[in-house]
C-alpha positions in Angstrom: -26.1 43.8 60.4 -25.7 47.5 60.6 -22.9 49.5 60.2 -21.6 51.2 63.0 -20.2 54.0 61.4 -22.4 56.8 59.8 -21.8 57.2 55.2 -19.0 57.8 54.1 -20.7 61.0 52.5 -20.5 62.1 56.5 -17.7 59.9 57.6 -15.9 62.4 54.7 -16.8 65.9 56.6 -16.6 67.8 52.6 -15.9 71.5 52.7 -18.6 73.9 52.2 -18.7 76.0 49.3 -16.6 79.4 51.1 -14.2 76.7 52.6 -13.0 75.0 49.2 -12.3 78.6 47.8 -10.2 79.7 50.2 -8.5 76.6 49.9 -8.4 77.0 46.4 -7.2 80.8 47.4 -4.2 79.8 49.8 -3.1 76.9 47.1 -2.6 79.5 44.4 -0.8 82.1 46.6 1.7 79.4 48.1 2.2 78.1 44.4 2.5 81.8 43.1 5.1 82.4 46.0 6.9 79.4 45.1 7.3 80.8 41.3 8.2 84.1 42.0 10.9 82.5 44.3 11.9 80.4 41.7 11.7 83.6 38.9 13.9 85.4 41.1 16.6 82.9 41.3 16.7 82.5 37.1 16.0 85.7 35.9 17.2 88.7 36.0 19.9 90.9 33.3 23.5 91.0 33.5 24.9 94.9 34.3 28.2 94.1 33.3 28.9 96.1 30.3 25.3 98.3 30.7 25.3 102.3 29.9 23.4 103.6 32.8 22.1 107.2 33.2 21.2 108.2 36.8 19.6 111.5 37.3 20.6 113.4 40.8 23.3 111.1 40.6 26.1 113.7 42.4 25.0 112.7 45.5 22.9 111.3 48.3 20.6 107.8 46.8 21.9 108.8 43.5 25.2 108.8 44.1 25.0 105.3 46.1 23.1 103.4 43.3 26.2 104.9 40.9 28.0 103.0 43.2 26.1 100.3 42.7 25.8 100.3 38.8 30.0 100.4 39.0 30.8 97.6 41.2 28.7 95.8 39.3 30.5 96.8 35.7 28.1 99.2 34.4 28.8 102.4 32.2 27.7 105.0 34.0 26.5 108.7 33.3 25.7 111.1 36.2 23.4 113.5 35.6 23.2 116.9 37.7 23.0 120.5 37.8 26.0 121.3 40.0 29.3 120.7 38.3 31.5 120.8 41.8 29.6 118.3 43.3 29.1 115.9 40.3 33.5 116.7 39.8 33.6 114.8 43.6 31.3 111.9 42.6 33.3 111.0 39.4 36.4 111.5 41.3 35.3 109.3 43.7 34.2 106.1 41.4 36.6 106.1 39.7 39.2 106.0 41.9 37.5 102.7 42.7 37.3 101.6 39.1 34.1 102.9 37.8 34.1 103.8 34.5 32.2 106.9 34.9 31.4 110.4 32.6 28.9 113.4 34.0 26.6 115.5 32.1 25.6 119.2 34.0 22.0 119.7 32.9 18.8 120.9 34.2 16.2 118.8 33.7 13.2 120.8 34.2 14.9 122.3 30.6 13.2 120.0 27.7 16.1 120.6 25.6 18.2 119.7 27.8 16.7 116.4 28.5 17.2 115.6 24.6 20.5 116.9 25.3 21.6 114.5 27.2 20.0 111.9 26.1 21.9 112.1 23.5 25.2 112.8 24.6 24.7 109.3 27.2 23.9 107.8 23.6 26.7 109.4 21.9 29.2 108.5 24.3 27.8 104.9 25.3 26.5 103.9 21.8 23.4 103.2 23.3 21.2 103.3 26.6 20.0 100.3 28.5 19.5 101.9 32.1 17.3 104.3 32.8 17.2 105.5 36.2 14.8 108.7 37.5 15.9 109.5 40.6 16.3 113.4 40.6 14.3 114.9 43.0 13.6 117.6 46.0 11.3 117.4 49.2 9.9 120.2 50.7 8.3 120.5 54.1 5.4 122.6 55.5 1.9 123.5 56.3 -0.6 123.5 53.1 -1.5 127.0 54.6 1.8 128.0 53.7 2.4 126.3 50.3 1.5 128.2 47.1 0.6 127.1 43.5 4.4 127.5 42.4 5.3 124.8 45.2 2.9 122.2 43.4 4.0 123.1 39.8 8.0 123.0 39.9 7.2 119.7 42.2 5.3 118.5 39.2 8.4 119.8 36.7 10.7 118.2 38.6 9.1 114.5 39.9 6.5 113.9 36.8 7.3 116.1 33.4 10.9 115.5 34.1 10.8 111.7 34.3 7.9 111.3 31.8 10.2 113.3 29.2 13.3 111.3 30.0 11.3 108.5 29.0 10.1 109.5 25.6 13.4 110.6 24.5 15.1 107.1 25.7 12.5 105.1 24.4 13.8 104.5 20.8 17.5 103.9 22.3 16.1 101.4 25.4 14.1 99.7 22.8 16.3 98.7 20.7 18.9 96.5 22.9 18.4 93.2 23.5 14.7 92.1 24.6 14.2 91.9 28.4 17.2 93.6 28.7 16.5 97.7 28.9 15.3 99.3 32.4 14.2 102.3 33.2 13.6 103.0 37.6 11.6 105.2 38.7 12.5 106.3 42.0 8.9 107.7 43.7 8.3 107.1 48.1 5.8 105.7 49.7 4.3 109.0 49.8 3.2 108.4 46.4 1.1 105.8 48.0 0.0 107.1 51.3 0.2 110.9 51.5 2.0 112.1 55.0 0.7 115.9 56.0 3.5 118.6 55.7 4.6 117.2 52.4 1.2 117.7 50.1 3.7 119.1 47.1 6.1 116.1 47.1 3.3 113.5 47.9 1.2 115.1 44.9 3.6 114.8 42.2 4.7 111.5 43.9 2.0 109.9 43.4 1.6 111.1 39.3 5.0 109.8 39.1 3.8 105.9 40.5 0.6 105.9 38.0 2.9 106.8 34.9 5.5 104.0 36.0 2.5 101.5 36.2 1.3 103.0 33.0 4.9 102.6 31.9 4.8 98.9 32.8 2.1 97.5 31.4 2.2 99.5 28.1 5.9 98.7 27.7 6.2 94.8 28.8 5.5 93.4 25.5 8.8 94.9 24.2 10.6 93.9 26.0 11.3 97.0 28.5 11.0 96.5 32.3 9.8 98.8 34.7 10.2 98.9 38.0 8.6 101.3 40.5 11.1 102.4 43.7 8.6 103.7 46.5 11.1 104.2 49.4 10.1 105.2 53.1 12.8 106.9 55.3 16.5 107.1 54.1 19.2 108.3 55.3 20.6 110.0 52.3 21.0 113.7 53.6 18.3 114.7 52.8 17.1 116.6 56.0 19.7 119.5 55.0 18.8 119.9 51.7 15.6 119.4 51.7 13.5 122.7 51.7 11.1 124.1 54.4 8.4 126.7 54.9 5.9 127.0 58.2 7.9 126.8 61.4 11.1 126.0 59.6 13.2 124.7 62.8 10.1 123.3 64.0 9.5 121.5 60.6 12.6 120.6 60.7 13.0 119.2 63.7 10.4 116.4 63.1 11.3 115.9 59.4 14.9 114.9 60.6 14.0 112.8 63.7 13.2 110.2 61.8 16.2 109.3 59.6 18.2 108.5 63.3 15.9 105.6 64.0 17.4 101.7 62.7 14.1 100.3 61.8 12.4 103.9 60.5 15.2 105.1 58.4 17.0 102.9 55.8 20.9 103.9 54.9 21.2 105.0 51.2 23.9 102.0 50.6 21.1 99.1 51.5 18.8 101.0 49.6 20.7 101.0 46.6 21.3 97.2 46.9 18.1 96.4 47.2 16.9 98.5 43.8 20.0 97.4 41.4 18.7 93.9 42.4 15.1 94.7 41.6 16.0 96.4 38.6 18.3 93.7 37.7 15.4 91.0 38.5 12.6 93.6 36.7 10.6 93.6 39.8 7.8 95.5 39.1 7.5 97.6 42.4 9.7 97.8 45.5 8.5 99.5 48.8 11.5 100.2 51.2 11.3 100.0 55.4 8.8 98.1 57.4 7.5 100.7 58.4 6.4 102.3 54.5 5.7 98.6 53.9 2.9 98.8 56.8 1.7 102.0 56.5 0.2 101.3 52.7 -1.2 98.0 53.7 -3.3 99.8 56.7 -4.0 102.6 53.7 -4.9 99.5 52.0 -7.1 97.5 54.3 -8.2 100.1 56.3 -8.5 103.5 54.7 -10.6 105.1 56.8 -8.9 104.5 59.9 -5.3 105.5 58.4 -7.5 109.1 57.5 -8.1 109.3 61.1 -4.4 108.5 62.1 -3.4 111.5 59.8 -5.5 113.7 60.7 -5.0 113.3 64.1 -0.8 113.7 63.2 -1.4 116.8 61.7 -3.7 118.4 64.4 -1.6 117.3 67.2 2.2 115.9 66.6 3.2 118.2 64.0 3.8 122.0 64.2 1.4 124.7 63.5 1.9 126.8 60.9 3.3 130.3 61.5 1.6 133.1 62.6 3.2 135.4 60.1 2.6 134.4 56.4 5.3 136.9 55.9 7.8 134.1 57.7 6.2 130.9 57.2 5.6 131.4 52.9 9.4 131.7 53.3 11.6 128.9 51.5 14.8 127.5 53.8 16.7 124.9 53.1 17.8 122.3 56.3 20.8 124.2 56.2 18.9 127.7 57.2 16.4 125.7 59.2 18.0 123.7 61.7 18.6 125.3 65.3 20.8 123.9 67.9 18.0 124.6 70.6 15.6 122.9 69.3 17.2 120.1 67.3 20.6 119.8 68.7 23.3 117.5 67.2 23.0 114.7 68.9 19.4 114.1 67.3 20.6 113.7 63.7 23.6 111.9 64.5 23.3 109.4 62.1 21.6 111.3 59.1 24.3 113.9 59.8 27.1 111.3 59.5 25.0 110.0 56.1 25.3 113.6 54.7 29.0 113.5 55.3 29.2 109.6 53.4 27.2 111.0 50.4 27.3 114.6 49.8 31.1 114.8 51.3 29.5 117.3 54.2 29.1 120.1 52.0 26.7 123.1 52.8 25.1 122.3 49.4 21.1 123.3 50.4 19.7 126.1 48.1 15.9 126.9 47.1 15.8 124.4 44.1 13.7 126.4 41.6 
């Protein structure tokens, strides 16, 4: 009697080659996710007693990071140019029980970099963690940016971290294998170039590339490198950034995004995420949902992203100033803010962050 069912092969409905490939990729992705979650639970170093050097550590994100490292029991050296800011940060951290000392240095000077690392090693007896955080943001149309603006950004965001890494590496290599850390604070602007930030974006792209190269080449020596690409953070940077072009209007758009909870992340939360990523030796971390979405959009649809950014530049951001004499002038956020354009209610959250992280002081100055 003939079976009413089709042959076994027909009943099995085997997947075609494309379907099998997709299934295998899905299974691999799921397994990778599970292994990553497991690794995050069981791996990582303890920062208690570790020696941590933080550049730009007297205020903003640097100060928030110092608070987190101190809370984890680390010994922390803060580096900055302003002695008064360093004293204020040191007093606060010591009042919290932190083991902190400060170094006044201009890190754009290679000799000062060598002195800074040597002093930290002398005080600590070694070095476990280097956090390259020092930076400055310059905002304005390309029309008003000079070659010196790009040189300054590259000096601060590329050459300074590179020289610090080279000076610190002999000491980091001497630590227990897998315990040494380098944390480079880049920016999502180093992955997606938002208009009116050309020098900043270019230099942060360079830092991301350097950080990725260091990670690959130092892994076999047990030195783990974490690249941090934050989106908009509330650190008081709107007042301490510098502006060109139509100063009041540039300040307005730059500061506005810091007052939306979904758009911007608080410095304390960012610091917690960064310190945890460093503890695990996580290769890369992108902070804020909008930043991750922008990076994903640029990777998946670069042409569309380019058109969107061009539209933003042409229709949403301020146009260049009518006078080069005025537009080329560099002003701080403090100097650029206009109550008529940006009333206090528009920047309430960002101003509160400045008071908490920077003492509410008028610390803005052109970084030259």
